[in-house]
C-alpha positions as CSV (number, residue, x, y, z in Angstrom):
1,M,18.0,24.9,-29.0
2,S,18.4,22.9,-25.8
3,V,21.2,23.8,-23.4
4,T,24.0,21.1,-23.4
5,L,26.6,20.1,-20.9
6,K,29.2,21.7,-23.2
7,D,27.4,25.0,-23.0
8,V,27.6,24.9,-19.2
9,A,31.3,24.0,-19.3
10,A,32.1,26.9,-21.6
11,L,30.3,29.4,-19.5
12,A,31.7,28.1,-16.2
13,G,35.2,27.9,-17.6
14,V,35.7,24.2,-16.7
15,S,35.9,21.0,-18.5
16,R,32.9,18.9,-19.5
17,S,33.9,16.1,-17.1
18,A,33.8,18.6,-14.3
19,V,30.2,19.5,-15.2
20,S,29.4,15.8,-15.3
21,R,30.9,15.1,-11.9
22,T,29.0,18.1,-10.5
23,F,25.7,16.5,-11.3
24,T,26.8,12.9,-10.5
25,E,25.8,11.9,-7.0
26,G,28.9,10.9,-5.0
27,A,31.4,12.1,-7.6
28,S,34.5,14.1,-6.5
29,V,34.4,17.9,-7.3
30,S,35.9,20.9,-5.5
31,A,33.5,23.4,-3.8
32,K,34.8,26.2,-6.1
33,T,34.2,24.2,-9.2
34,R,30.7,23.1,-8.0
35,S,29.8,26.7,-7.4
36,K,30.9,27.8,-10.8
37,V,29.0,25.0,-12.6
38,E,25.8,25.4,-10.6
39,K,25.8,29.2,-11.3
40,A,26.3,28.6,-15.0
41,A,23.6,26.0,-15.1
42,R,21.1,28.3,-13.4
43,E,21.9,31.1,-15.8
44,L,21.4,28.8,-18.8
45,G,18.5,26.9,-17.5
46,Y,20.3,23.6,-17.7
47,S,19.0,20.4,-16.2
48,P,21.1,17.2,-16.4
49,N,19.7,14.3,-18.5
50,A,18.5,11.7,-16.1
51,L,18.7,8.9,-18.7
52,A,22.3,9.8,-19.8
53,S,23.3,10.0,-16.0
54,S,22.1,6.5,-15.5
55,L,24.5,5.3,-18.2
56,T,27.4,6.8,-16.1
57,T,26.2,5.7,-12.6
58,G,24.5,2.4,-13.5
59,R,21.5,3.6,-11.5
60,T,18.3,4.6,-13.2
61,K,16.6,5.7,-9.9
62,L,13.4,4.0,-11.3
63,I,11.4,2.2,-8.7
64,G,8.8,-0.2,-9.8
65,L,5.6,0.4,-8.0
66,I,3.3,-2.5,-8.6
67,S,-0.2,-3.5,-7.6
68,N,-3.3,-5.5,-8.8
69,N,-6.0,-3.7,-6.9
70,F,-6.7,-0.6,-9.0
71,H,-10.5,-0.9,-8.7
72,N,-10.2,-0.1,-4.9
73,P,-10.3,3.7,-4.4
74,I,-7.9,3.5,-1.5
75,F,-5.1,2.9,-4.0
76,L,-5.6,6.4,-5.4
77,E,-4.5,7.5,-1.9
78,V,-1.7,5.0,-1.7
79,F,-0.2,5.8,-5.1
80,D,-0.5,9.6,-4.5
81,Q,1.5,9.2,-1.3
82,F,4.0,6.7,-2.8
83,T,4.7,8.7,-5.9
84,R,5.2,12.0,-3.9
85,A,7.4,10.2,-1.2
86,L,9.6,8.7,-4.0
87,Q,9.9,11.8,-5.9
88,E,10.9,13.9,-2.8
89,R,13.8,11.4,-2.4
90,G,15.0,12.0,-6.0
91,L,13.5,8.5,-7.1
92,R,11.2,8.0,-10.1
93,P,8.1,5.7,-9.7
94,L,7.2,3.4,-12.5
95,I,3.6,2.2,-11.8
96,V,2.7,-1.2,-13.1
97,N,-0.7,-2.8,-13.1
98,L,-0.5,-6.6,-12.4
99,T,-4.3,-7.2,-12.4
100,D,-5.0,-10.7,-13.8
101,E,-1.3,-11.6,-13.7
102,T,-0.7,-14.9,-12.1
103,E,2.9,-15.7,-13.0
104,P,5.6,-13.9,-10.8
105,A,8.3,-14.6,-13.5
106,N,6.4,-12.5,-16.0
107,S,6.5,-9.5,-13.6
108,V,10.2,-9.9,-13.0
109,R,10.9,-10.0,-16.8
110,M,8.8,-6.9,-17.3
111,L,10.4,-4.8,-14.6
112,R,13.9,-5.8,-15.6
113,Q,13.3,-4.5,-19.1
114,Y,13.1,-1.0,-17.5
115,S,16.2,-1.5,-15.4
116,V,14.5,-0.6,-12.2
117,D,16.8,-0.2,-9.2
118,A,14.2,-1.6,-6.8
119,V,10.5,-2.7,-6.6
120,I,7.7,-2.0,-4.2
121,V,4.9,-4.6,-4.2
122,A,2.0,-2.4,-2.9
123,S,-0.7,-5.1,-2.5
124,S,-2.3,-7.3,0.2
125,T,-3.8,-9.5,-2.4
126,L,-0.8,-10.4,-4.5
127,P,0.7,-13.7,-3.2
128,P,4.0,-13.4,-1.3
129,S,5.6,-15.4,-4.2
130,F,5.6,-12.2,-6.3
131,A,7.8,-10.3,-3.9
132,K,10.0,-13.4,-3.4
133,A,10.5,-13.7,-7.1
134,F,12.1,-10.3,-7.3
135,H,14.2,-11.0,-4.3
136,D,15.4,-14.3,-5.9
137,A,16.2,-12.4,-9.1
138,G,18.5,-10.1,-7.2
139,V,16.1,-7.1,-7.4
140,P,15.8,-5.2,-4.1
141,V,12.1,-5.4,-3.1
142,V,9.7,-4.3,-0.4
143,H,6.3,-5.9,0.1
144,T,4.1,-3.1,1.3
145,F,0.8,-4.3,3.0
146,G,2.3,-7.7,2.9
147,R,1.8,-10.5,5.4
148,S,3.6,-10.0,8.7
149,A,6.1,-12.8,9.7
150,T,8.7,-13.2,12.4
151,S,11.3,-14.3,9.8
152,P,10.3,-12.7,6.5
153,E,12.0,-13.8,3.3
154,V,11.7,-10.2,1.9
155,H,11.2,-6.8,3.5
156,V,7.6,-6.4,4.7
157,V,5.9,-3.3,5.8
158,G,2.3,-3.3,7.0
159,I,0.0,-4.3,9.8
160,D,-0.9,-7.4,11.7
161,N,-4.1,-8.5,10.0
162,V,-4.8,-11.2,12.5
163,E,-4.7,-8.7,15.3
164,C,-7.1,-6.4,13.3
165,G,-9.6,-9.3,13.1
166,R,-9.3,-9.7,16.9
167,M,-9.8,-6.0,17.4
168,A,-13.0,-5.9,15.3
169,A,-14.4,-8.9,17.2
170,R,-13.7,-7.3,20.5
171,E,-15.4,-4.1,19.3
172,L,-18.6,-6.0,18.2
173,V,-18.7,-7.9,21.5
174,A,-18.4,-4.7,23.5
175,R,-21.3,-3.2,21.6
176,G,-23.5,-6.0,22.8
177,Y,-24.4,-7.6,19.4
178,A,-26.0,-11.1,19.9
179,S,-24.8,-12.5,16.5
180,V,-21.9,-11.4,14.3
181,G,-20.3,-12.1,10.9
182,Y,-17.2,-11.7,8.9
183,L,-17.5,-10.4,5.3
184,G,-14.1,-10.8,3.8
185,G,-12.5,-9.9,0.5
186,P,-11.2,-12.5,-2.0
187,Q,-10.9,-15.9,-0.3
188,D,-7.5,-16.6,-1.6
189,A,-6.0,-13.3,-0.3
190,T,-3.8,-13.7,2.7
191,S,-5.3,-10.5,4.1
192,S,-8.8,-11.9,4.0
193,L,-7.7,-15.1,5.6
194,D,-5.7,-13.5,8.3
195,R,-8.4,-11.1,9.3
196,Q,-10.9,-14.0,9.4
197,R,-8.5,-16.0,11.6
198,G,-8.1,-13.2,14.1
199,F,-11.9,-12.6,14.2
200,F,-12.7,-16.2,14.8
201,E,-10.0,-16.7,17.4
202,E,-11.4,-13.8,19.5
203,M,-15.0,-14.9,19.0
204,A,-14.1,-18.3,20.3
205,N,-13.8,-16.6,23.7
206,H,-17.6,-15.9,23.4
207,P,-19.2,-19.1,22.5
208,Q,-22.6,-17.8,23.3
209,I,-22.5,-15.5,20.2
210,P,-23.2,-17.2,16.9
211,V,-20.6,-16.4,14.2
212,N,-20.8,-16.8,10.4
213,H,-18.5,-15.8,7.6
214,S,-18.5,-15.2,3.8
215,F,-16.2,-13.8,1.2
216,A,-16.7,-11.2,-1.6
217,G,-15.2,-11.8,-5.0
218,A,-13.0,-8.7,-4.8
219,Y,-12.1,-5.7,-2.6
220,S,-14.7,-3.6,-4.4
221,F,-17.9,-1.7,-3.8
222,E,-19.9,-3.9,-6.1
223,A,-18.6,-7.1,-4.5
224,G,-19.4,-5.9,-1.0
225,R,-22.9,-4.7,-2.0
226,A,-23.7,-8.0,-3.8
227,E,-22.5,-10.1,-0.8
228,M,-24.5,-8.2,1.7
229,L,-27.6,-8.3,-0.5
230,R,-27.2,-12.1,-0.5
231,L,-26.8,-12.2,3.3
232,L,-29.9,-10.0,3.8
233,D,-32.0,-12.4,1.8
234,G,-31.3,-15.0,4.4
235,D,-30.9,-14.7,8.2
236,P,-28.3,-12.0,8.6
237,A,-26.2,-11.4,11.7
238,Q,-26.7,-8.3,13.9
239,A,-23.3,-6.9,13.0
240,Y,-20.5,-7.5,10.4
241,F,-16.7,-7.0,10.3
242,C,-16.1,-6.1,6.7
243,G,-12.4,-6.8,5.9
244,D,-12.0,-3.5,3.9
245,D,-13.7,-0.1,3.9
246,I,-14.8,-0.3,0.3
247,L,-16.6,-3.6,1.1
248,S,-18.2,-1.9,4.0
249,I,-19.4,1.0,1.9
250,G,-20.9,-1.5,-0.6
251,A,-22.6,-3.3,2.4
252,L,-24.0,0.0,3.6
253,S,-25.6,0.5,0.2
254,A,-27.2,-2.9,0.5
255,L,-28.6,-1.9,3.9
256,A,-30.1,1.3,2.5
257,D,-31.9,-0.7,-0.2
258,H,-33.6,-2.7,2.5
259,G,-34.4,0.4,4.6
260,L,-32.1,-0.7,7.4
261,K,-30.2,1.8,9.5
262,P,-26.4,1.1,10.1
263,G,-25.7,0.5,13.7
264,A,-29.3,0.5,14.9
265,D,-30.4,-2.3,12.7
266,I,-27.2,-4.0,11.5
267,G,-23.7,-2.9,12.6
268,I,-20.8,-2.5,10.2
269,I,-17.1,-2.0,11.0
270,G,-14.5,-1.7,8.3
271,L,-10.7,-1.6,7.9
272,N,-8.4,1.1,6.4
273,D,-9.9,4.4,7.3
274,M,-9.8,5.5,3.7
275,E,-10.8,9.1,2.9
276,M,-14.2,8.1,1.6
277,S,-15.1,6.4,4.9
278,R,-15.1,9.9,6.5
279,W,-17.6,11.4,4.0
280,E,-20.7,12.9,5.7
281,Y,-23.2,10.4,4.2
282,I,-21.0,7.4,5.0
283,K,-19.4,8.0,8.5
284,L,-18.0,4.5,8.7
285,T,-16.7,3.2,12.0
286,T,-13.5,1.5,10.9
287,I,-10.0,0.3,12.0
288,H,-7.4,2.9,11.0
289,Q,-4.4,1.5,9.0
290,P,-1.5,4.0,9.3
291,I,-1.0,4.3,5.6
292,K,1.2,7.4,5.6
293,Q,3.7,5.8,8.1
294,I,3.7,2.5,6.2
295,I,4.5,4.3,2.9
296,T,7.3,6.4,4.5
297,S,8.8,3.3,6.1
298,S,8.7,1.5,2.8
299,V,10.5,4.3,0.9
300,D,13.1,4.4,3.8
301,L,13.7,0.7,3.3
302,V,14.1,1.2,-0.6
303,E,16.7,3.9,0.0
304,E,18.5,1.7,2.6
305,M,18.6,-1.3,0.2
306,L,20.0,0.9,-2.6
307,K,22.9,1.6,-0.3
308,T,23.1,-1.9,1.2
309,P,21.5,-4.4,-1.2
310,D,22.2,-7.5,0.9
311,R,20.7,-6.1,4.2
312,Y,18.8,-8.8,6.1
313,P,15.0,-8.9,5.5
314,E,12.9,-7.3,8.2
315,A,9.2,-6.9,9.0
316,R,8.0,-3.4,10.1
317,I,4.6,-3.8,11.5
318,F,2.5,-0.9,12.6
319,P,-0.3,-0.8,15.2
320,C,-3.9,0.0,14.3
321,R,-6.8,1.6,16.2
322,V,-10.6,1.8,16.0
323,V,-12.1,5.1,14.7
324,E,-15.6,5.7,16.0
325,R,-18.1,7.2,13.6
326,G,-21.6,6.1,13.1
327,T,-22.1,2.5,11.8
328,L,-22.1,0.6,15.1
329,R,-24.5,1.0,18.1
330,P,-23.0,2.9,21.1
331,R,-21.3,0.9,23.8
332,P,-23.6,0.1,26.7
């Protein structure tokens, strides 16, 4: 038989409402009563029913964690860190896959059915309209890995993708490559466009170096490999900034098929510094995105919004850095 609130009240010698208040965050209960109830609960192995508690408090502690990029292995790292960070704060993640979803209103209806307290849009490829739809519906929302802005309409936590594009261009110029290219992700993704924009802005300072660009169909190994194979059939550049590590790893596979050595024959620099990029047979030179700090800051914002739902939207943008491994030629 499962232990009930009534059993705990009987053993502790208090009323059932006292037990309920003890396990209700913010409720008033004396230290003496709390001690008696917690002791009885431990002896009986009692745990409060989270769903029943939500009926009393009006809070489910469910946080919608939504994305559309499940084929990219980096999101295994992202969801691992997000779920642990939320659970450590006493919140419960509800993971939702929005792959192929194009209508923000559908997402709002789905998450409202579960009475989530807040939503984290964990994607750089979902349009900003998805996060905005939750905000307009009165659901606290954070757009993690969203587009940086000086006056954001919703809370945004991430990196400056334009600056990352500039950073990659500066790195390729410093390595002495005579021609360079940008291999981006989906052409309609703001992250792809912003990284391309920064790359071309910086390369405009070096008009003597030819620049080309192309886009893969997705942030995936297969898409990166297919696009690099296509480029290799033509007149490839000496080095490429791939707008994501998984695209870079796909490009490295294509180079191997052609017997080309990364760095020496064609240089590759990625973005993210995902775990796979550090593997011995890959050793990808990449731009490190501080994912752990971004996730911690996103969960901080969720907690702050639960306390103050009408707080003014802010953008928390974290700096990135180049991580040297083995897929670019050494600096001269």
